[in-house]
PyMOL CGO cylinders between C-alpha atoms (Angstrom):
from pymol import cmd
from pymol.cgo import CYLINDER

trace = [
    CYLINDER, 15.19, 56.49, 35.63, 16.61, 57.05, 39.10, 0.3, 1, 1, 1, 1, 1, 1,
    CYLINDER, 16.61, 57.05, 39.10, 13.67, 56.25, 41.40, 0.3, 1, 1, 1, 1, 1, 1,
    CYLINDER, 13.67, 56.25, 41.40, 11.65, 53.33, 40.11, 0.3, 1, 1, 1, 1, 1, 1,
    CYLINDER, 11.65, 53.33, 40.11, 8.74, 51.32, 41.48, 0.3, 1, 1, 1, 1, 1, 1,
    CYLINDER, 8.74, 51.32, 41.48, 8.07, 47.86, 40.05, 0.3, 1, 1, 1, 1, 1, 1,
    CYLINDER, 8.07, 47.86, 40.05, 4.59, 46.65, 40.96, 0.3, 1, 1, 1, 1, 1, 1,
    CYLINDER, 4.59, 46.65, 40.96, 2.03, 44.11, 39.88, 0.3, 1, 1, 1, 1, 1, 1,
    CYLINDER, 2.03, 44.11, 39.88, -0.03, 41.32, 41.27, 0.3, 1, 1, 1, 1, 1, 1,
    CYLINDER, -0.03, 41.32, 41.27, 1.46, 38.50, 43.35, 0.3, 1, 1, 1, 1, 1, 1,
    CYLINDER, 1.46, 38.50, 43.35, 3.64, 36.28, 41.18, 0.3, 1, 1, 1, 1, 1, 1,
    CYLINDER, 3.64, 36.28, 41.18, 3.96, 38.70, 38.27, 0.3, 1, 1, 1, 1, 1, 1,
    CYLINDER, 3.96, 38.70, 38.27, 7.76, 38.71, 38.43, 0.3, 1, 1, 1, 1, 1, 1,
    CYLINDER, 7.76, 38.71, 38.43, 8.38, 42.00, 40.21, 0.3, 1, 1, 1, 1, 1, 1,
    CYLINDER, 8.38, 42.00, 40.21, 11.55, 40.93, 42.00, 0.3, 1, 1, 1, 1, 1, 1,
    CYLINDER, 11.55, 40.93, 42.00, 13.04, 39.29, 38.93, 0.3, 1, 1, 1, 1, 1, 1,
    CYLINDER, 13.04, 39.29, 38.93, 12.37, 42.34, 36.78, 0.3, 1, 1, 1, 1, 1, 1,
    CYLINDER, 12.37, 42.34, 36.78, 13.77, 44.67, 39.43, 0.3, 1, 1, 1, 1, 1, 1,
    CYLINDER, 13.77, 44.67, 39.43, 16.98, 42.65, 39.82, 0.3, 1, 1, 1, 1, 1, 1,
    CYLINDER, 16.98, 42.65, 39.82, 17.53, 42.46, 36.07, 0.3, 1, 1, 1, 1, 1, 1,
    CYLINDER, 17.53, 42.46, 36.07, 16.78, 46.16, 35.61, 0.3, 1, 1, 1, 1, 1, 1,
    CYLINDER, 16.78, 46.16, 35.61, 19.09, 47.06, 38.51, 0.3, 1, 1, 1, 1, 1, 1,
    CYLINDER, 19.09, 47.06, 38.51, 21.89, 45.13, 36.83, 0.3, 1, 1, 1, 1, 1, 1,
    CYLINDER, 21.89, 45.13, 36.83, 21.41, 47.12, 33.63, 0.3, 1, 1, 1, 1, 1, 1,
    CYLINDER, 21.41, 47.12, 33.63, 21.07, 50.62, 35.07, 0.3, 1, 1, 1, 1, 1, 1,
    CYLINDER, 21.07, 50.62, 35.07, 23.06, 50.31, 38.29, 0.3, 1, 1, 1, 1, 1, 1,
    CYLINDER, 23.06, 50.31, 38.29, 20.42, 51.02, 40.93, 0.3, 1, 1, 1, 1, 1, 1,
    CYLINDER, 20.42, 51.02, 40.93, 19.92, 49.18, 44.20, 0.3, 1, 1, 1, 1, 1, 1,
    CYLINDER, 19.92, 49.18, 44.20, 16.78, 47.14, 44.84, 0.3, 1, 1, 1, 1, 1, 1,
    CYLINDER, 16.78, 47.14, 44.84, 14.56, 47.75, 47.87, 0.3, 1, 1, 1, 1, 1, 1,
    CYLINDER, 14.56, 47.75, 47.87, 12.31, 44.73, 48.45, 0.3, 1, 1, 1, 1, 1, 1,
    CYLINDER, 12.31, 44.73, 48.45, 9.20, 45.79, 50.41, 0.3, 1, 1, 1, 1, 1, 1,
    CYLINDER, 9.20, 45.79, 50.41, 8.53, 42.19, 51.49, 0.3, 1, 1, 1, 1, 1, 1,
    CYLINDER, 8.53, 42.19, 51.49, 11.92, 42.15, 53.23, 0.3, 1, 1, 1, 1, 1, 1,
    CYLINDER, 11.92, 42.15, 53.23, 10.99, 45.30, 55.15, 0.3, 1, 1, 1, 1, 1, 1,
    CYLINDER, 10.99, 45.30, 55.15, 7.49, 44.07, 56.01, 0.3, 1, 1, 1, 1, 1, 1,
    CYLINDER, 7.49, 44.07, 56.01, 7.84, 40.44, 57.06, 0.3, 1, 1, 1, 1, 1, 1,
    CYLINDER, 7.84, 40.44, 57.06, 9.46, 39.31, 60.31, 0.3, 1, 1, 1, 1, 1, 1,
    CYLINDER, 9.46, 39.31, 60.31, 10.08, 35.87, 61.76, 0.3, 1, 1, 1, 1, 1, 1,
    CYLINDER, 10.08, 35.87, 61.76, 7.16, 33.42, 61.74, 0.3, 1, 1, 1, 1, 1, 1,
    CYLINDER, 7.16, 33.42, 61.74, 5.45, 35.50, 59.05, 0.3, 1, 1, 1, 1, 1, 1,
    CYLINDER, 5.45, 35.50, 59.05, 4.75, 38.31, 61.49, 0.3, 1, 1, 1, 1, 1, 1,
    CYLINDER, 4.75, 38.31, 61.49, 4.10, 41.65, 59.74, 0.3, 1, 1, 1, 1, 1, 1,
    CYLINDER, 4.10, 41.65, 59.74, 5.91, 44.75, 60.93, 0.3, 1, 1, 1, 1, 1, 1,
    CYLINDER, 5.91, 44.75, 60.93, 3.73, 47.32, 62.67, 0.3, 1, 1, 1, 1, 1, 1,
    CYLINDER, 3.73, 47.32, 62.67, 2.77, 50.06, 60.21, 0.3, 1, 1, 1, 1, 1, 1,
    CYLINDER, 2.77, 50.06, 60.21, 4.94, 52.73, 61.90, 0.3, 1, 1, 1, 1, 1, 1,
    CYLINDER, 4.94, 52.73, 61.90, 8.02, 50.48, 61.80, 0.3, 1, 1, 1, 1, 1, 1,
    CYLINDER, 8.02, 50.48, 61.80, 7.34, 49.44, 58.21, 0.3, 1, 1, 1, 1, 1, 1,
    CYLINDER, 7.34, 49.44, 58.21, 7.00, 53.07, 57.11, 0.3, 1, 1, 1, 1, 1, 1,
    CYLINDER, 7.00, 53.07, 57.11, 10.21, 53.98, 58.96, 0.3, 1, 1, 1, 1, 1, 1,
    CYLINDER, 10.21, 53.98, 58.96, 12.12, 51.17, 57.25, 0.3, 1, 1, 1, 1, 1, 1,
    CYLINDER, 12.12, 51.17, 57.25, 10.83, 52.24, 53.83, 0.3, 1, 1, 1, 1, 1, 1,
    CYLINDER, 10.83, 52.24, 53.83, 11.69, 55.90, 54.46, 0.3, 1, 1, 1, 1, 1, 1,
    CYLINDER, 11.69, 55.90, 54.46, 15.21, 54.90, 55.53, 0.3, 1, 1, 1, 1, 1, 1,
    CYLINDER, 15.21, 54.90, 55.53, 15.74, 52.76, 52.40, 0.3, 1, 1, 1, 1, 1, 1,
    CYLINDER, 15.74, 52.76, 52.40, 14.43, 55.32, 49.92, 0.3, 1, 1, 1, 1, 1, 1,
    CYLINDER, 14.43, 55.32, 49.92, 16.40, 58.35, 51.05, 0.3, 1, 1, 1, 1, 1, 1,
    CYLINDER, 16.40, 58.35, 51.05, 18.18, 60.01, 48.16, 0.3, 1, 1, 1, 1, 1, 1,
    CYLINDER, 18.18, 60.01, 48.16, 18.53, 59.06, 44.54, 0.3, 1, 1, 1, 1, 1, 1,
    CYLINDER, 18.53, 59.06, 44.54, 18.98, 55.72, 42.91, 0.3, 1, 1, 1, 1, 1, 1,
    CYLINDER, 18.98, 55.72, 42.91, 16.63, 52.92, 43.92, 0.3, 1, 1, 1, 1, 1, 1,
    CYLINDER, 16.63, 52.92, 43.92, 14.16, 50.40, 42.56, 0.3, 1, 1, 1, 1, 1, 1,
    CYLINDER, 14.16, 50.40, 42.56, 11.36, 49.58, 44.99, 0.3, 1, 1, 1, 1, 1, 1,
    CYLINDER, 11.36, 49.58, 44.99, 9.60, 46.26, 44.54, 0.3, 1, 1, 1, 1, 1, 1,
    CYLINDER, 9.60, 46.26, 44.54, 6.08, 45.76, 45.86, 0.3, 1, 1, 1, 1, 1, 1,
    CYLINDER, 6.08, 45.76, 45.86, 2.48, 46.85, 46.24, 0.3, 1, 1, 1, 1, 1, 1,
    CYLINDER, 2.48, 46.85, 46.24, 2.00, 47.77, 49.90, 0.3, 1, 1, 1, 1, 1, 1,
    CYLINDER, 2.00, 47.77, 49.90, -0.69, 50.41, 50.26, 0.3, 1, 1, 1, 1, 1, 1,
    CYLINDER, -0.69, 50.41, 50.26, 0.64, 51.42, 53.71, 0.3, 1, 1, 1, 1, 1, 1,
    CYLINDER, 0.64, 51.42, 53.71, 3.75, 52.93, 52.07, 0.3, 1, 1, 1, 1, 1, 1,
    CYLINDER, 3.75, 52.93, 52.07, 2.55, 53.81, 48.59, 0.3, 1, 1, 1, 1, 1, 1,
    CYLINDER, 2.55, 53.81, 48.59, 2.81, 57.53, 49.34, 0.3, 1, 1, 1, 1, 1, 1,
    CYLINDER, 2.81, 57.53, 49.34, 6.44, 57.08, 50.41, 0.3, 1, 1, 1, 1, 1, 1,
    CYLINDER, 6.44, 57.08, 50.41, 7.51, 55.32, 47.22, 0.3, 1, 1, 1, 1, 1, 1,
    CYLINDER, 7.51, 55.32, 47.22, 5.14, 56.44, 44.46, 0.3, 1, 1, 1, 1, 1, 1,
    CYLINDER, 5.14, 56.44, 44.46, 5.38, 60.19, 45.15, 0.3, 1, 1, 1, 1, 1, 1,
    CYLINDER, 5.38, 60.19, 45.15, 9.18, 60.46, 44.84, 0.3, 1, 1, 1, 1, 1, 1,
    CYLINDER, 9.18, 60.46, 44.84, 9.35, 57.88, 42.02, 0.3, 1, 1, 1, 1, 1, 1,
    CYLINDER, 9.35, 57.88, 42.02, 10.06, 59.11, 38.53, 0.3, 1, 1, 1, 1, 1, 1,
    CYLINDER, 10.06, 59.11, 38.53, 9.14, 55.79, 36.88, 0.3, 1, 1, 1, 1, 1, 1,
    CYLINDER, 9.14, 55.79, 36.88, 6.39, 53.27, 37.62, 0.3, 1, 1, 1, 1, 1, 1,
    CYLINDER, 6.39, 53.27, 37.62, 6.66, 49.85, 35.98, 0.3, 1, 1, 1, 1, 1, 1,
    CYLINDER, 6.66, 49.85, 35.98, 3.43, 47.87, 36.09, 0.3, 1, 1, 1, 1, 1, 1,
    CYLINDER, 3.43, 47.87, 36.09, 3.65, 44.17, 35.34, 0.3, 1, 1, 1, 1, 1, 1,
    CYLINDER, 3.65, 44.17, 35.34, 0.12, 43.58, 34.06, 0.3, 1, 1, 1, 1, 1, 1,
    CYLINDER, 0.12, 43.58, 34.06, 0.52, 39.98, 33.00, 0.3, 1, 1, 1, 1, 1, 1,
    CYLINDER, 0.52, 39.98, 33.00, -2.33, 37.56, 32.23, 0.3, 1, 1, 1, 1, 1, 1,
    CYLINDER, -2.33, 37.56, 32.23, -3.62, 35.45, 35.10, 0.3, 1, 1, 1, 1, 1, 1,
    CYLINDER, -3.62, 35.45, 35.10, -2.67, 32.06, 33.54, 0.3, 1, 1, 1, 1, 1, 1,
    CYLINDER, -2.67, 32.06, 33.54, 0.96, 33.19, 33.16, 0.3, 1, 1, 1, 1, 1, 1,
    CYLINDER, 0.96, 33.19, 33.16, 1.05, 34.62, 36.68, 0.3, 1, 1, 1, 1, 1, 1,
    CYLINDER, 1.05, 34.62, 36.68, -0.41, 31.44, 38.17, 0.3, 1, 1, 1, 1, 1, 1,
    CYLINDER, -0.41, 31.44, 38.17, 2.00, 29.19, 36.24, 0.3, 1, 1, 1, 1, 1, 1,
    CYLINDER, 2.00, 29.19, 36.24, 5.01, 31.22, 37.39, 0.3, 1, 1, 1, 1, 1, 1,
    CYLINDER, 5.01, 31.22, 37.39, 3.76, 31.42, 40.96, 0.3, 1, 1, 1, 1, 1, 1,
    CYLINDER, 3.76, 31.42, 40.96, 3.10, 27.69, 41.10, 0.3, 1, 1, 1, 1, 1, 1,
    CYLINDER, 3.10, 27.69, 41.10, 6.60, 26.94, 39.75, 0.3, 1, 1, 1, 1, 1, 1,
    CYLINDER, 6.60, 26.94, 39.75, 8.22, 29.38, 42.19, 0.3, 1, 1, 1, 1, 1, 1,
    CYLINDER, 8.22, 29.38, 42.19, 6.25, 28.03, 45.14, 0.3, 1, 1, 1, 1, 1, 1,
    CYLINDER, 6.25, 28.03, 45.14, 7.12, 24.41, 44.39, 0.3, 1, 1, 1, 1, 1, 1,
    CYLINDER, 7.12, 24.41, 44.39, 10.81, 25.34, 43.96, 0.3, 1, 1, 1, 1, 1, 1,
    CYLINDER, 10.81, 25.34, 43.96, 10.85, 27.22, 47.25, 0.3, 1, 1, 1, 1, 1, 1,
    CYLINDER, 10.85, 27.22, 47.25, 9.17, 24.33, 49.07, 0.3, 1, 1, 1, 1, 1, 1,
    CYLINDER, 9.17, 24.33, 49.07, 11.55, 21.77, 47.56, 0.3, 1, 1, 1, 1, 1, 1,
    CYLINDER, 11.55, 21.77, 47.56, 14.69, 23.79, 48.33, 0.3, 1, 1, 1, 1, 1, 1,
    CYLINDER, 14.69, 23.79, 48.33, 13.46, 25.14, 51.68, 0.3, 1, 1, 1, 1, 1, 1,
    CYLINDER, 13.46, 25.14, 51.68, 14.57, 28.58, 50.52, 0.3, 1, 1, 1, 1, 1, 1,
    CYLINDER, 14.57, 28.58, 50.52, 14.66, 31.10, 53.35, 0.3, 1, 1, 1, 1, 1, 1,
    CYLINDER, 14.66, 31.10, 53.35, 12.87, 34.33, 52.50, 0.3, 1, 1, 1, 1, 1, 1,
    CYLINDER, 12.87, 34.33, 52.50, 14.27, 37.77, 53.36, 0.3, 1, 1, 1, 1, 1, 1,
    CYLINDER, 14.27, 37.77, 53.36, 16.64, 36.54, 56.09, 0.3, 1, 1, 1, 1, 1, 1,
    CYLINDER, 16.64, 36.54, 56.09, 13.67, 35.98, 58.39, 0.3, 1, 1, 1, 1, 1, 1,
    CYLINDER, 13.67, 35.98, 58.39, 13.72, 32.20, 58.72, 0.3, 1, 1, 1, 1, 1, 1,
    CYLINDER, 13.72, 32.20, 58.72, 10.40, 32.14, 56.86, 0.3, 1, 1, 1, 1, 1, 1,
    CYLINDER, 10.40, 32.14, 56.86, 9.88, 29.41, 54.32, 0.3, 1, 1, 1, 1, 1, 1,
    CYLINDER, 9.88, 29.41, 54.32, 6.99, 28.41, 52.14, 0.3, 1, 1, 1, 1, 1, 1,
    CYLINDER, 6.99, 28.41, 52.14, 5.39, 25.09, 53.02, 0.3, 1, 1, 1, 1, 1, 1,
    CYLINDER, 5.39, 25.09, 53.02, 3.24, 22.55, 51.22, 0.3, 1, 1, 1, 1, 1, 1,
    CYLINDER, 3.24, 22.55, 51.22, 0.48, 23.04, 53.74, 0.3, 1, 1, 1, 1, 1, 1,
    CYLINDER, 0.48, 23.04, 53.74, 0.62, 26.84, 53.56, 0.3, 1, 1, 1, 1, 1, 1,
    CYLINDER, 0.62, 26.84, 53.56, 0.74, 26.91, 49.77, 0.3, 1, 1, 1, 1, 1, 1,
    CYLINDER, 0.74, 26.91, 49.77, -1.96, 24.36, 49.00, 0.3, 1, 1, 1, 1, 1, 1,
    CYLINDER, -1.96, 24.36, 49.00, -4.09, 23.72, 52.08, 0.3, 1, 1, 1, 1, 1, 1,
    CYLINDER, -4.09, 23.72, 52.08, -4.50, 27.09, 53.77, 0.3, 1, 1, 1, 1, 1, 1,
    CYLINDER, -4.50, 27.09, 53.77, -6.81, 30.07, 53.46, 0.3, 1, 1, 1, 1, 1, 1,
    CYLINDER, -6.81, 30.07, 53.46, -3.59, 32.12, 53.53, 0.3, 1, 1, 1, 1, 1, 1,
    CYLINDER, -3.59, 32.12, 53.53, -2.24, 30.36, 50.43, 0.3, 1, 1, 1, 1, 1, 1,
    CYLINDER, -2.24, 30.36, 50.43, -0.25, 32.66, 48.16, 0.3, 1, 1, 1, 1, 1, 1,
    CYLINDER, -0.25, 32.66, 48.16, -1.81, 30.84, 45.19, 0.3, 1, 1, 1, 1, 1, 1,
    CYLINDER, -1.81, 30.84, 45.19, -5.32, 31.55, 46.46, 0.3, 1, 1, 1, 1, 1, 1,
    CYLINDER, -5.32, 31.55, 46.46, -4.32, 35.14, 47.20, 0.3, 1, 1, 1, 1, 1, 1,
    CYLINDER, -4.32, 35.14, 47.20, -3.13, 35.61, 43.60, 0.3, 1, 1, 1, 1, 1, 1,
    CYLINDER, -3.13, 35.61, 43.60, -6.39, 34.20, 42.24, 0.3, 1, 1, 1, 1, 1, 1,
    CYLINDER, -6.39, 34.20, 42.24, -8.50, 36.42, 44.49, 0.3, 1, 1, 1, 1, 1, 1,
    CYLINDER, -8.50, 36.42, 44.49, -6.59, 39.66, 43.92, 0.3, 1, 1, 1, 1, 1, 1,
    CYLINDER, -6.59, 39.66, 43.92, -5.51, 39.57, 40.24, 0.3, 1, 1, 1, 1, 1, 1,
    CYLINDER, -5.51, 39.57, 40.24, -8.64, 41.21, 38.79, 0.3, 1, 1, 1, 1, 1, 1,
    CYLINDER, -8.64, 41.21, 38.79, -9.01, 43.73, 41.61, 0.3, 1, 1, 1, 1, 1, 1,
    CYLINDER, -9.01, 43.73, 41.61, -5.33, 44.74, 41.36, 0.3, 1, 1, 1, 1, 1, 1,
    CYLINDER, -5.33, 44.74, 41.36, -5.58, 45.10, 37.59, 0.3, 1, 1, 1, 1, 1, 1,
    CYLINDER, -5.58, 45.10, 37.59, -8.55, 47.48, 37.91, 0.3, 1, 1, 1, 1, 1, 1,
    CYLINDER, -8.55, 47.48, 37.91, -6.98, 49.50, 40.71, 0.3, 1, 1, 1, 1, 1, 1,
    CYLINDER, -6.98, 49.50, 40.71, -3.56, 49.77, 39.05, 0.3, 1, 1, 1, 1, 1, 1,
    CYLINDER, -3.56, 49.77, 39.05, -5.10, 50.79, 35.72, 0.3, 1, 1, 1, 1, 1, 1,
    CYLINDER, -5.10, 50.79, 35.72, -6.88, 53.69, 37.37, 0.3, 1, 1, 1, 1, 1, 1,
    CYLINDER, -6.88, 53.69, 37.37, -3.83, 54.76, 39.39, 0.3, 1, 1, 1, 1, 1, 1,
    CYLINDER, -3.83, 54.76, 39.39, -1.54, 54.60, 36.36, 0.3, 1, 1, 1, 1, 1, 1,
    CYLINDER, -1.54, 54.60, 36.36, -3.95, 56.63, 34.28, 0.3, 1, 1, 1, 1, 1, 1,
    CYLINDER, -3.95, 56.63, 34.28, -4.01, 59.34, 36.93, 0.3, 1, 1, 1, 1, 1, 1,
    CYLINDER, -4.01, 59.34, 36.93, -0.22, 59.41, 37.32, 0.3, 1, 1, 1, 1, 1, 1,
    CYLINDER, -0.22, 59.41, 37.32, 0.72, 59.20, 33.63, 0.3, 1, 1, 1, 1, 1, 1,
    CYLINDER, 0.72, 59.20, 33.63, 0.71, 63.02, 33.40, 0.3, 1, 1, 1, 1, 1, 1,
    CYLINDER, 0.71, 63.02, 33.40, 3.48, 63.44, 35.95, 0.3, 1, 1, 1, 1, 1, 1,
    CYLINDER, 3.48, 63.44, 35.95, 5.50, 60.20, 35.86, 0.3, 1, 1, 1, 1, 1, 1,
    CYLINDER, 5.50, 60.20, 35.86, 6.94, 57.81, 33.34, 0.3, 1, 1, 1, 1, 1, 1,
    CYLINDER, 6.94, 57.81, 33.34, 4.47, 54.91, 33.50, 0.3, 1, 1, 1, 1, 1, 1,
    CYLINDER, 4.47, 54.91, 33.50, 5.49, 51.68, 31.79, 0.3, 1, 1, 1, 1, 1, 1,
    CYLINDER, 5.49, 51.68, 31.79, 2.83, 48.98, 31.47, 0.3, 1, 1, 1, 1, 1, 1,
    CYLINDER, 2.83, 48.98, 31.47, 4.12, 45.57, 30.42, 0.3, 1, 1, 1, 1, 1, 1,
    CYLINDER, 4.12, 45.57, 30.42, 1.37, 43.11, 29.46, 0.3, 1, 1, 1, 1, 1, 1,
    CYLINDER, 1.37, 43.11, 29.46, 3.26, 40.03, 28.28, 0.3, 1, 1, 1, 1, 1, 1,
    CYLINDER, 3.26, 40.03, 28.28, 6.48, 38.12, 28.84, 0.3, 1, 1, 1, 1, 1, 1,
    CYLINDER, 6.48, 38.12, 28.84, 7.62, 39.37, 25.42, 0.3, 1, 1, 1, 1, 1, 1,
    CYLINDER, 7.62, 39.37, 25.42, 7.04, 43.01, 26.40, 0.3, 1, 1, 1, 1, 1, 1,
    CYLINDER, 7.04, 43.01, 26.40, 8.96, 42.47, 29.65, 0.3, 1, 1, 1, 1, 1, 1,
    CYLINDER, 8.96, 42.47, 29.65, 11.92, 40.96, 27.78, 0.3, 1, 1, 1, 1, 1, 1,
    CYLINDER, 11.92, 40.96, 27.78, 11.90, 43.73, 25.21, 0.3, 1, 1, 1, 1, 1, 1,
    CYLINDER, 11.90, 43.73, 25.21, 11.84, 46.39, 27.92, 0.3, 1, 1, 1, 1, 1, 1,
    CYLINDER, 11.84, 46.39, 27.92, 14.68, 44.76, 29.88, 0.3, 1, 1, 1, 1, 1, 1,
    CYLINDER, 14.68, 44.76, 29.88, 16.78, 44.41, 26.72, 0.3, 1, 1, 1, 1, 1, 1,
    CYLINDER, 16.78, 44.41, 26.72, 16.87, 48.19, 26.31, 0.3, 1, 1, 1, 1, 1, 1,
    CYLINDER, 16.87, 48.19, 26.31, 15.25, 50.08, 29.18, 0.3, 1, 1, 1, 1, 1, 1,
    CYLINDER, 15.25, 50.08, 29.18, 14.77, 53.79, 28.64, 0.3, 1, 1, 1, 1, 1, 1,
    CYLINDER, 14.77, 53.79, 28.64, 17.29, 55.73, 30.67, 0.3, 1, 1, 1, 1, 1, 1,
]
cmd.load_cgo(trace, "trace")
């Protein structure tokens, strides 16, 4: 495992898994959200986003975190391992709700952009991350299942379907 992609639906624990895995196997983490989002929640233009991702994934030894279709070719093709966090919706929603409330309460800045989650944005907006997770969980699960099936011939594909499976994997990841 030298080039790893950790993906899953919003709130599935991608960043946490990537950080813990990086600590065990000594790879650096590349957070796609940090490369995509700018101040005031402005997305990077596609060309700039792709450039940033290319720059961060040069060479060996990285764990990319995220699901962005605009750069999937840049990270999935060179990856040797794909880790899909396919957790049940109730668990994802519970974790996402807890994380969102913590971030609102602490005013945690995200990705050195000045961006912060807000009560209004989280609970009273069409752009709510909670609503996004609800709307995309099933669709992501179907899409990722198909993609993983197609790539299982050429890459190490790890599908983790419960918190217990995640913990077991992180306790002794295959090297």
